[in-house]
A tleap script that builds the chain and sets N, CA, C and O, in Angstrom:
source leaprc.protein.ff14SB
mol = sequence {
  NMET PHE LEU HIE PHE SER GLY ASN ASP GLY
  LYS LEU MET VAL ILE TYR LYS GLN VAL LEU
  ARG SER GLY THR SER VAL SER ALA ASN VAL
  HIE GLU SER GLU PHE ALA GLN SER PRO SER
  ASP PHE ILE SER LYS LEU HIE ILE ALA LEU
  LYS GLU ALA ASN GLU THR MET ASN TRP LEU
  ASN LEU LEU HIE ASP THR ASP ILE LEU SER
  GLU LYS GLU PHE GLU SER MET THR SER ASP
  CYS ASN GLU LEU ILE ALA LEU LEU VAL SER
  SER ILE LYS THR VAL LYS LYS ASN ASN ASN
  LYS GLU ARG MET ASN GLY GLU GLU ASP SER
  GLU CGLN
}
set mol.1.N position { 14.374 -37.308 -38.082 }
set mol.1.CA position { 14.064 -37.393 -39.496 }
set mol.1.C position { 15.257 -36.820 -40.270 }
set mol.1.O position { 15.807 -35.788 -39.887 }
set mol.2.N position { 15.641 -37.466 -41.320 }
set mol.2.CA position { 16.780 -37.035 -42.111 }
set mol.2.C position { 16.346 -36.664 -43.526 }
set mol.2.O position { 15.357 -37.177 -44.050 }
set mol.3.N position { 17.108 -35.767 -44.120 }
set mol.3.CA position { 16.910 -35.461 -45.535 }
set mol.3.C position { 17.612 -36.542 -46.335 }
set mol.3.O position { 18.769 -36.871 -46.074 }
set mol.4.N position { 16.920 -37.078 -47.289 }
set mol.4.CA position { 17.503 -38.137 -48.112 }
set mol.4.C position { 17.988 -37.537 -49.425 }
set mol.4.O position { 17.271 -36.786 -50.087 }
set mol.5.N position { 19.200 -37.879 -49.780 }
set mol.5.CA position { 19.809 -37.362 -51.000 }
set mol.5.C position { 19.957 -38.497 -51.998 }
set mol.5.O position { 20.477 -39.563 -51.668 }
set mol.6.N position { 19.499 -38.263 -53.212 }
set mol.6.CA position { 19.716 -39.237 -54.274 }
set mol.6.C position { 20.492 -38.557 -55.394 }
set mol.6.O position { 20.565 -37.330 -55.447 }
set mol.7.N position { 21.047 -39.321 -56.251 }
set mol.7.CA position { 21.874 -38.793 -57.333 }
set mol.7.C position { 21.160 -37.781 -58.209 }
set mol.7.O position { 21.818 -36.949 -58.835 }
set mol.8.N position { 19.845 -37.823 -58.275 }
set mol.8.CA position { 19.074 -36.909 -59.113 }
set mol.8.C position { 18.881 -35.532 -58.470 }
set mol.8.O position { 18.327 -34.623 -59.089 }
set mol.9.N position { 19.334 -35.389 -57.249 }
set mol.9.CA position { 19.097 -34.162 -56.501 }
set mol.9.C position { 20.303 -33.220 -56.516 }
set mol.9.O position { 20.469 -32.439 -55.580 }
set mol.10.N position { 21.124 -33.269 -57.520 }
set mol.10.CA position { 22.341 -32.469 -57.562 }
set mol.10.C position { 22.120 -30.990 -57.308 }
set mol.10.O position { 22.909 -30.361 -56.603 }
set mol.11.N position { 21.068 -30.428 -57.867 }
set mol.11.CA position { 20.787 -29.006 -57.679 }
set mol.11.C position { 20.377 -28.691 -56.249 }
set mol.11.O position { 20.544 -27.568 -55.773 }
set mol.12.N position { 19.839 -29.694 -55.573 }
set mol.12.CA position { 19.395 -29.486 -54.197 }
set mol.12.C position { 20.510 -29.698 -53.178 }
set mol.12.O position { 20.355 -29.370 -52.001 }
set mol.13.N position { 21.620 -30.241 -53.630 }
set mol.13.CA position { 22.726 -30.535 -52.712 }
set mol.13.C position { 23.163 -29.290 -51.943 }
set mol.13.O position { 23.507 -29.383 -50.765 }
set mol.14.N position { 23.153 -28.141 -52.587 }
set mol.14.CA position { 23.557 -26.895 -51.926 }
set mol.14.C position { 22.633 -26.615 -50.740 }
set mol.14.O position { 23.100 -26.256 -49.659 }
set mol.15.N position { 21.349 -26.775 -50.938 }
set mol.15.CA position { 20.386 -26.524 -49.858 }
set mol.15.C position { 20.517 -27.580 -48.770 }
set mol.15.O position { 20.470 -27.254 -47.584 }
set mol.16.N position { 20.678 -28.826 -49.154 }
set mol.16.CA position { 20.871 -29.887 -48.166 }
set mol.16.C position { 22.090 -29.586 -47.294 }
set mol.16.O position { 22.047 -29.754 -46.075 }
set mol.17.N position { 23.163 -29.146 -47.922 }
set mol.17.CA position { 24.379 -28.822 -47.165 }
set mol.17.C position { 24.141 -27.647 -46.219 }
set mol.17.O position { 24.679 -27.619 -45.112 }
set mol.18.N position { 23.340 -26.682 -46.652 }
set mol.18.CA position { 23.031 -25.539 -45.783 }
set mol.18.C position { 22.235 -25.996 -44.561 }
set mol.18.O position { 22.490 -25.542 -43.446 }
set mol.19.N position { 21.273 -26.893 -44.770 }
set mol.19.CA position { 20.503 -27.440 -43.647 }
set mol.19.C position { 21.446 -28.170 -42.694 }
set mol.19.O position { 21.354 -28.019 -41.476 }
set mol.20.N position { 22.338 -28.950 -43.255 }
set mol.20.CA position { 23.306 -29.688 -42.437 }
set mol.20.C position { 24.197 -28.736 -41.652 }
set mol.20.O position { 24.413 -28.935 -40.457 }
set mol.21.N position { 24.715 -27.708 -42.308 }
set mol.21.CA position { 25.606 -26.749 -41.640 }
set mol.21.C position { 24.896 -25.997 -40.529 }
set mol.21.O position { 25.373 -25.956 -39.395 }
set mol.22.N position { 23.759 -25.403 -40.854 }
set mol.22.CA position { 23.059 -24.597 -39.844 }
set mol.22.C position { 22.508 -25.488 -38.729 }
set mol.22.O position { 22.544 -25.115 -37.557 }
set mol.23.N position { 22.007 -26.646 -39.092 }
set mol.23.CA position { 21.449 -27.553 -38.084 }
set mol.23.C position { 22.487 -28.068 -37.108 }
set mol.23.O position { 22.234 -28.127 -35.905 }
set mol.24.N position { 23.647 -28.440 -37.611 }
set mol.24.CA position { 24.695 -28.946 -36.709 }
set mol.24.C position { 25.386 -27.814 -35.968 }
set mol.24.O position { 25.971 -28.039 -34.908 }
set mol.25.N position { 25.330 -26.613 -36.499 }
set mol.25.CA position { 25.919 -25.466 -35.824 }
set mol.25.C position { 25.195 -25.151 -34.523 }
set mol.25.O position { 25.807 -24.662 -33.573 }
set mol.26.N position { 23.892 -25.430 -34.477 }
set mol.26.CA position { 23.127 -25.212 -33.245 }
set mol.26.C position { 23.765 -26.025 -32.120 }
set mol.26.O position { 24.079 -25.494 -31.055 }
set mol.27.N position { 23.949 -27.299 -32.367 }
set mol.27.CA position { 24.534 -28.187 -31.364 }
set mol.27.C position { 25.954 -27.761 -30.995 }
set mol.27.O position { 26.321 -27.755 -29.820 }
set mol.28.N position { 26.736 -27.411 -31.989 }
set mol.28.CA position { 28.128 -27.014 -31.731 }
set mol.28.C position { 28.203 -25.775 -30.843 }
set mol.28.O position { 29.026 -25.714 -29.930 }
set mol.29.N position { 27.349 -24.792 -31.107 }
set mol.29.CA position { 27.371 -23.558 -30.316 }
set mol.29.C position { 26.830 -23.762 -28.906 }
set mol.29.O position { 27.337 -23.161 -27.958 }
set mol.30.N position { 25.818 -24.592 -28.755 }
set mol.30.CA position { 25.314 -24.898 -27.416 }
set mol.30.C position { 26.405 -25.626 -26.628 }
set mol.30.O position { 26.642 -25.319 -25.459 }
set mol.31.N position { 27.058 -26.580 -27.264 }
set mol.31.CA position { 28.128 -27.312 -26.601 }
set mol.31.C position { 29.275 -26.366 -26.221 }
set mol.31.O position { 29.817 -26.458 -25.119 }
set mol.32.N position { 29.632 -25.485 -27.106 }
set mol.32.CA position { 30.703 -24.527 -26.842 }
set mol.32.C position { 30.330 -23.580 -25.701 }
set mol.32.O position { 31.207 -23.140 -24.957 }
set mol.33.N position { 29.054 -23.263 -25.555 }
set mol.33.CA position { 28.614 -22.347 -24.492 }
set mol.33.C position { 28.884 -22.919 -23.098 }
set mol.33.O position { 28.990 -22.171 -22.126 }
set mol.34.N position { 28.993 -24.233 -23.006 }
set mol.34.CA position { 29.258 -24.866 -21.713 }
set mol.34.C position { 30.583 -24.395 -21.112 }
set mol.34.O position { 30.761 -24.431 -19.895 }
set mol.35.N position { 31.497 -23.962 -21.950 }
set mol.35.CA position { 32.800 -23.509 -21.487 }
set mol.35.C position { 33.009 -22.025 -21.765 }
set mol.35.O position { 34.128 -21.574 -22.009 }
set mol.36.N position { 31.914 -21.279 -21.723 }
set mol.36.CA position { 31.983 -19.838 -21.958 }
set mol.36.C position { 32.848 -19.187 -20.880 }
set mol.36.O position { 32.917 -19.655 -19.744 }
set mol.37.N position { 33.498 -18.104 -21.266 }
set mol.37.CA position { 34.409 -17.420 -20.353 }
set mol.37.C position { 33.695 -16.443 -19.433 }
set mol.37.O position { 34.268 -15.994 -18.440 }
set mol.38.N position { 32.462 -16.113 -19.751 }
set mol.38.CA position { 31.700 -15.154 -18.946 }
set mol.38.C position { 30.223 -15.331 -19.277 }
set mol.38.O position { 29.875 -15.976 -20.265 }
set mol.39.N position { 29.354 -14.752 -18.444 }
set mol.39.CA position { 27.927 -14.807 -18.788 }
set mol.39.C position { 27.635 -14.176 -20.153 }
set mol.39.O position { 26.776 -14.660 -20.889 }
set mol.40.N position { 28.344 -13.105 -20.487 }
set mol.40.CA position { 28.132 -12.471 -21.799 }
set mol.40.C position { 28.542 -13.394 -22.932 }
set mol.40.O position { 27.869 -13.457 -23.961 }
set mol.41.N position { 29.636 -14.107 -22.749 }
set mol.41.CA position { 30.101 -15.063 -23.757 }
set mol.41.C position { 29.084 -16.202 -23.898 }
set mol.41.O position { 28.789 -16.645 -25.008 }
set mol.42.N position { 28.555 -16.667 -22.768 }
set mol.42.CA position { 27.543 -17.725 -22.774 }
set mol.42.C position { 26.317 -17.284 -23.571 }
set mol.42.O position { 25.820 -18.019 -24.423 }
set mol.43.N position { 25.841 -16.079 -23.281 }
set mol.43.CA position { 24.678 -15.530 -23.985 }
set mol.43.C position { 24.968 -15.387 -25.478 }
set mol.43.O position { 24.118 -15.691 -26.315 }
set mol.44.N position { 26.163 -14.927 -25.798 }
set mol.44.CA position { 26.545 -14.746 -27.201 }
set mol.44.C position { 26.507 -16.066 -27.961 }
set mol.44.O position { 26.013 -16.123 -29.087 }
set mol.45.N position { 27.020 -17.115 -27.355 }
set mol.45.CA position { 27.036 -18.424 -28.024 }
set mol.45.C position { 25.614 -18.962 -28.200 }
set mol.45.O position { 25.299 -19.570 -29.223 }
set mol.46.N position { 24.755 -18.736 -27.194 }
set mol.46.CA position { 23.362 -19.171 -27.336 }
set mol.46.C position { 22.644 -18.360 -28.406 }
set mol.46.O position { 21.798 -18.891 -29.126 }
set mol.47.N position { 22.977 -17.072 -28.515 }
set mol.47.CA position { 22.386 -16.241 -29.582 }
set mol.47.C position { 22.799 -16.762 -30.961 }
set mol.47.O position { 21.983 -16.799 -31.882 }
set mol.48.N position { 24.047 -17.156 -31.099 }
set mol.48.CA position { 24.509 -17.717 -32.369 }
set mol.48.C position { 23.736 -18.997 -32.672 }
set mol.48.O position { 23.302 -19.205 -33.805 }
set mol.49.N position { 23.562 -19.855 -31.668 }
set mol.49.CA position { 22.794 -21.093 -31.853 }
set mol.49.C position { 21.359 -20.770 -32.271 }
set mol.49.O position { 20.791 -21.444 -33.130 }
set mol.50.N position { 20.782 -19.743 -31.664 }
set mol.50.CA position { 19.418 -19.327 -32.001 }
set mol.50.C position { 19.335 -18.862 -33.455 }
set mol.50.O position { 18.396 -19.209 -34.171 }
set mol.51.N position { 20.312 -18.082 -33.881 }
set mol.51.CA position { 20.330 -17.615 -35.271 }
set mol.51.C position { 20.473 -18.789 -36.236 }
set mol.51.O position { 19.851 -18.796 -37.299 }
set mol.52.N position { 21.278 -19.769 -35.878 }
set mol.52.CA position { 21.457 -20.944 -36.737 }
set mol.52.C position { 20.180 -21.782 -36.792 }
set mol.52.O position { 19.840 -22.328 -37.841 }
set mol.53.N position { 19.473 -21.885 -35.669 }
set mol.53.CA position { 18.194 -22.613 -35.666 }
set mol.53.C position { 17.184 -21.896 -36.555 }
set mol.53.O position { 16.429 -22.534 -37.288 }
set mol.54.N position { 17.175 -20.577 -36.487 }
set mol.54.CA position { 16.284 -19.793 -37.336 }
set mol.54.C position { 16.646 -19.975 -38.812 }
set mol.54.O position { 15.759 -20.071 -39.661 }
set mol.55.N position { 17.937 -20.021 -39.117 }
set mol.55.CA position { 18.358 -20.263 -40.507 }
set mol.55.C position { 17.918 -21.646 -40.967 }
set mol.55.O position { 17.466 -21.819 -42.099 }
set mol.56.N position { 18.052 -22.624 -40.088 }
set mol.56.CA position { 17.617 -23.981 -40.426 }
set mol.56.C position { 16.131 -23.988 -40.761 }
set mol.56.O position { 15.698 -24.645 -41.707 }
set mol.57.N position { 15.353 -23.243 -39.967 }
set mol.57.CA position { 13.916 -23.145 -40.230 }
set mol.57.C position { 13.659 -22.552 -41.616 }
set mol.57.O position { 12.758 -22.995 -42.329 }
set mol.58.N position { 14.447 -21.559 -41.990 }
set mol.58.CA position { 14.317 -20.953 -43.315 }
set mol.58.C position { 14.524 -21.990 -44.413 }
set mol.58.O position { 13.736 -22.063 -45.356 }
set mol.59.N position { 15.581 -22.792 -44.296 }
set mol.59.CA position { 15.869 -23.802 -45.321 }
set mol.59.C position { 14.781 -24.867 -45.347 }
set mol.59.O position { 14.399 -25.333 -46.421 }
set mol.60.N position { 14.281 -25.255 -44.186 }
set mol.60.CA position { 13.198 -26.245 -44.145 }
set mol.60.C position { 11.934 -25.701 -44.818 }
set mol.60.O position { 11.252 -26.422 -45.547 }
set mol.61.N position { 11.633 -24.436 -44.570 }
set mol.61.CA position { 10.480 -23.817 -45.237 }
set mol.61.C position { 10.655 -23.813 -46.746 }
set mol.61.O position { 9.710 -24.082 -47.488 }
set mol.62.N position { 11.856 -23.510 -47.196 }
set mol.62.CA position { 12.127 -23.509 -48.640 }
set mol.62.C position { 11.939 -24.910 -49.226 }
set mol.62.O position { 11.328 -25.067 -50.283 }
set mol.63.N position { 12.458 -25.916 -48.545 }
set mol.63.CA position { 12.311 -27.288 -49.026 }
set mol.63.C position { 10.842 -27.721 -49.027 }
set mol.63.O position { 10.416 -28.471 -49.905 }
set mol.64.N position { 10.093 -27.262 -48.070 }
set mol.64.CA position { 8.664 -27.587 -48.018 }
set mol.64.C position { 7.891 -26.851 -49.107 }
set mol.64.O position { 7.054 -27.435 -49.795 }
set mol.65.N position { 8.185 -25.566 -49.252 }
set mol.65.CA position { 7.469 -24.748 -50.243 }
set mol.65.C position { 7.704 -25.223 -51.675 }
set mol.65.O position { 6.880 -24.979 -52.556 }
set mol.66.N position { 8.811 -25.891 -51.900 }
set mol.66.CA position { 9.118 -26.406 -53.237 }
set mol.66.C position { 8.792 -27.901 -53.355 }
set mol.66.O position { 9.220 -28.569 -54.296 }
set mol.67.N position { 8.035 -28.407 -52.391 }
set mol.67.CA position { 7.567 -29.794 -52.375 }
set mol.67.C position { 8.685 -30.833 -52.326 }
set mol.67.O position { 8.510 -31.963 -52.783 }
set mol.68.N position { 9.815 -30.452 -51.777 }
set mol.68.CA position { 10.906 -31.421 -51.588 }
set mol.68.C position { 10.641 -32.230 -50.325 }
set mol.68.O position { 10.877 -33.437 -50.291 }
set mol.69.N position { 10.148 -31.557 -49.285 }
set mol.69.CA position { 9.780 -32.244 -48.042 }
set mol.69.C position { 8.284 -32.521 -48.049 }
set mol.69.O position { 7.486 -31.670 -48.442 }
set mol.70.N position { 7.918 -33.699 -47.617 }
set mol.70.CA position { 6.498 -34.006 -47.459 }
set mol.70.C position { 5.972 -33.229 -46.246 }
set mol.70.O position { 6.745 -32.707 -45.442 }
set mol.71.N position { 4.675 -33.165 -46.139 }
set mol.71.CA position { 4.057 -32.471 -45.003 }
set mol.71.C position { 4.487 -33.116 -43.686 }
set mol.71.O position { 4.771 -32.418 -42.713 }
set mol.72.N position { 4.535 -34.439 -43.658 }
set mol.72.CA position { 4.923 -35.168 -42.448 }
set mol.72.C position { 6.374 -34.866 -42.073 }
set mol.72.O position { 6.673 -34.600 -40.909 }
set mol.73.N position { 7.268 -34.907 -43.052 }
set mol.73.CA position { 8.676 -34.601 -42.785 }
set mol.73.C position { 8.835 -33.162 -42.291 }
set mol.73.O position { 9.542 -32.895 -41.320 }
set mol.74.N position { 8.162 -32.247 -42.983 }
set mol.74.CA position { 8.237 -30.832 -42.625 }
set mol.74.C position { 7.738 -30.597 -41.206 }
set mol.74.O position { 8.393 -29.914 -40.420 }
set mol.75.N position { 6.590 -31.156 -40.880 }
set mol.75.CA position { 6.026 -30.959 -39.541 }
set mol.75.C position { 6.937 -31.522 -38.464 }
set mol.75.O position { 7.108 -30.902 -37.414 }
set mol.76.N position { 7.519 -32.676 -38.707 }
set mol.76.CA position { 8.424 -33.287 -37.735 }
set mol.76.C position { 9.670 -32.419 -37.513 }
set mol.76.O position { 10.054 -32.135 -36.378 }
set mol.77.N position { 10.281 -32.013 -38.613 }
set mol.77.CA position { 11.518 -31.226 -38.511 }
set mol.77.C position { 11.270 -29.836 -37.942 }
set mol.77.O position { 12.051 -29.351 -37.124 }
set mol.78.N position { 10.191 -29.196 -38.367 }
set mol.78.CA position { 9.926 -27.847 -37.857 }
set mol.78.C position { 9.477 -27.891 -36.399 }
set mol.78.O position { 9.735 -26.955 -35.642 }
set mol.79.N position { 8.818 -28.955 -36.007 }
set mol.79.CA position { 8.445 -29.114 -34.599 }
set mol.79.C position { 9.711 -29.184 -33.737 }
set mol.79.O position { 9.809 -28.516 -32.708 }
set mol.80.N position { 10.661 -29.989 -34.165 }
set mol.80.CA position { 11.941 -30.093 -33.446 }
set mol.80.C position { 12.667 -28.751 -33.430 }
set mol.80.O position { 13.194 -28.332 -32.400 }
set mol.81.N position { 12.689 -28.095 -34.561 }
set mol.81.CA position { 13.382 -26.817 -34.682 }
set mol.81.C position { 12.720 -25.758 -33.804 }
set mol.81.O position { 13.405 -24.993 -33.125 }
set mol.82.N position { 11.391 -25.714 -33.817 }
set mol.82.CA position { 10.668 -24.759 -32.972 }
set mol.82.C position { 10.912 -25.029 -31.491 }
set mol.82.O position { 11.008 -24.097 -30.693 }
set mol.83.N position { 11.011 -26.292 -31.132 }
set mol.83.CA position { 11.301 -26.644 -29.741 }
set mol.83.C position { 12.691 -26.153 -29.342 }
set mol.83.O position { 12.874 -25.611 -28.253 }
set mol.84.N position { 13.653 -26.343 -30.216 }
set mol.84.CA position { 15.012 -25.836 -29.947 }
set mol.84.C position { 15.018 -24.315 -29.814 }
set mol.84.O position { 15.656 -23.765 -28.916 }
set mol.85.N position { 14.309 -23.645 -30.709 }
set mol.85.CA position { 14.241 -22.184 -30.665 }
set mol.85.C position { 13.632 -21.731 -29.334 }
set mol.85.O position { 14.145 -20.812 -28.696 }
set mol.86.N position { 12.549 -22.370 -28.921 }
set mol.86.CA position { 11.905 -22.006 -27.656 }
set mol.86.C position { 12.845 -22.235 -26.472 }
set mol.86.O position { 12.910 -21.404 -25.567 }
set mol.87.N position { 13.567 -23.342 -26.470 }
set mol.87.CA position { 14.522 -23.624 -25.399 }
set mol.87.C position { 15.643 -22.594 -25.364 }
set mol.87.O position { 16.043 -22.137 -24.293 }
set mol.88.N position { 16.141 -22.235 -26.527 }
set mol.88.CA position { 17.228 -21.248 -26.593 }
set mol.88.C position { 16.761 -19.875 -26.132 }
set mol.88.O position { 17.462 -19.201 -25.377 }
set mol.89.N position { 15.579 -19.456 -26.583 }
set mol.89.CA position { 15.041 -18.155 -26.168 }
set mol.89.C position { 14.857 -18.135 -24.655 }
set mol.89.O position { 15.227 -17.166 -23.992 }
set mol.90.N position { 14.286 -19.201 -24.114 }
set mol.90.CA position { 14.065 -19.283 -22.671 }
set mol.90.C position { 15.390 -19.257 -21.903 }
set mol.90.O position { 15.509 -18.573 -20.886 }
set mol.91.N position { 16.372 -19.994 -22.388 }
set mol.91.CA position { 17.686 -20.031 -21.736 }
set mol.91.C position { 18.349 -18.660 -21.748 }
set mol.91.O position { 18.915 -18.227 -20.744 }
set mol.92.N position { 18.279 -17.987 -22.875 }
set mol.92.CA position { 18.882 -16.648 -22.992 }
set mol.92.C position { 18.198 -15.682 -22.024 }
set mol.92.O position { 18.869 -14.915 -21.334 }
set mol.93.N position { 16.878 -15.718 -21.971 }
set mol.93.CA position { 16.142 -14.833 -21.059 }
set mol.93.C position { 16.504 -15.123 -19.605 }
set mol.93.O position { 16.704 -14.199 -18.817 }
set mol.94.N position { 16.588 -16.391 -19.253 }
set mol.94.CA position { 16.920 -16.771 -17.872 }
set mol.94.C position { 18.312 -16.304 -17.492 }
set mol.94.O position { 18.512 -15.756 -16.407 }
set mol.95.N position { 19.269 -16.515 -18.371 }
set mol.95.CA position { 20.645 -16.098 -18.068 }
set mol.95.C position { 20.722 -14.581 -17.943 }
set mol.95.O position { 21.384 -14.070 -17.040 }
set mol.96.N position { 20.058 -13.862 -18.829 }
set mol.96.CA position { 20.065 -12.399 -18.748 }
set mol.96.C position { 19.440 -11.929 -17.439 }
set mol.96.O position { 19.958 -11.025 -16.783 }
set mol.97.N position { 18.318 -12.550 -17.063 }
set mol.97.CA position { 17.632 -12.178 -15.827 }
set mol.97.C position { 18.531 -12.447 -14.618 }
set mol.97.O position { 18.678 -11.596 -13.740 }
set mol.98.N position { 19.125 -13.631 -14.584 }
set mol.98.CA position { 20.014 -13.977 -13.468 }
set mol.98.C position { 21.251 -13.093 -13.437 }
set mol.98.O position { 21.726 -12.719 -12.365 }
set mol.99.N position { 21.769 -12.762 -14.600 }
set mol.99.CA position { 22.931 -11.899 -14.698 }
set mol.99.C position { 22.604 -10.504 -14.166 }
set mol.99.O position { 23.419 -9.897 -13.471 }
set mol.100.N position { 21.415 -9.997 -14.489 }
set mol.100.CA position { 20.991 -8.684 -13.990 }
set mol.100.C position { 20.808 -8.700 -12.477 }
set mol.100.O position { 21.149 -7.730 -11.800 }
set mol.101.N position { 20.268 -9.803 -11.939 }
set mol.101.CA position { 20.108 -9.919 -10.484 }
set mol.101.C position { 21.467 -9.889 -9.789 }
set mol.101.O position { 21.637 -9.227 -8.766 }
set mol.102.N position { 22.434 -10.617 -10.360 }
set mol.102.CA position { 23.779 -10.641 -9.776 }
set mol.102.C position { 24.403 -9.257 -9.794 }
set mol.102.O position { 25.064 -8.858 -8.835 }
set mol.103.N position { 24.198 -8.530 -10.872 }
set mol.103.CA position { 24.720 -7.158 -10.949 }
set mol.103.C position { 24.086 -6.276 -9.884 }
set mol.103.O position { 24.763 -5.497 -9.213 }
set mol.104.N position { 22.771 -6.415 -9.745 }
set mol.104.CA position { 22.054 -5.610 -8.752 }
set mol.104.C position { 22.521 -5.958 -7.337 }
set mol.104.O position { 22.712 -5.062 -6.514 }
set mol.105.N position { 22.705 -7.232 -7.048 }
set mol.105.CA position { 23.188 -7.648 -5.734 }
set mol.105.C position { 24.610 -7.159 -5.497 }
set mol.105.O position { 24.959 -6.781 -4.379 }
set mol.106.N position { 25.417 -7.165 -6.524 }
set mol.106.CA position { 26.793 -6.656 -6.415 }
set mol.106.C position { 26.820 -5.179 -6.117 }
set mol.106.O position { 27.650 -4.714 -5.335 }
set mol.107.N position { 25.919 -4.433 -6.731 }
set mol.107.CA position { 25.842 -2.992 -6.478 }
set mol.107.C position { 25.374 -2.728 -5.067 }
set mol.107.O position { 25.867 -1.806 -4.418 }
set mol.108.N position { 24.421 -3.525 -4.570 }
set mol.108.CA position { 23.925 -3.344 -3.200 }
set mol.108.C position { 25.024 -3.661 -2.198 }
set mol.108.O position { 25.177 -2.957 -1.199 }
set mol.109.N position { 25.805 -4.734 -2.462 }
set mol.109.CA position { 26.889 -5.108 -1.566 }
set mol.109.C position { 27.949 -4.026 -1.508 }
set mol.109.O position { 28.491 -3.753 -0.437 }
set mol.110.N position { 28.255 -3.404 -2.639 }
set mol.110.CA position { 29.314 -2.381 -2.666 }
set mol.110.C position { 28.867 -1.078 -2.010 }
set mol.110.O position { 29.705 -0.273 -1.604 }
set mol.111.N position { 27.551 -0.860 -1.902 }
set mol.111.CA position { 27.032 0.354 -1.282 }
set mol.111.C position { 27.052 0.237 0.231 }
set mol.111.O position { 27.008 1.257 0.918 }
set mol.112.N position { 27.117 -0.974 0.771 }
set mol.112.CA position { 27.058 -1.158 2.220 }
set mol.112.C position { 28.369 -1.076 2.866 }
set mol.112.O position { 28.466 -1.213 4.086 }
savepdb mol mol.pdb
quit
């Protein structure tokens, strides 16, 4: 679902641009995480993507609360956004858990 801009929406252009920036930043940061230099860097990039998804949700709520988005548009976009947020949270937790296991295994190996 896309936000539609018409010439009469000049005052809303700022908000539309914010949705575009934060929304596309999620994808950019996830893509960038693929080439992270370390597990910490990977987690950091996913955290940035998570923050951008949360910001996108904020702008969508504002557009809905001011009746710019219909209920159907809002539900569709927020459903997608919530799904992305859930995936990012799960990915971050998994990487942290796996990273901690590797640290623990490394400590056990060095003790032997």
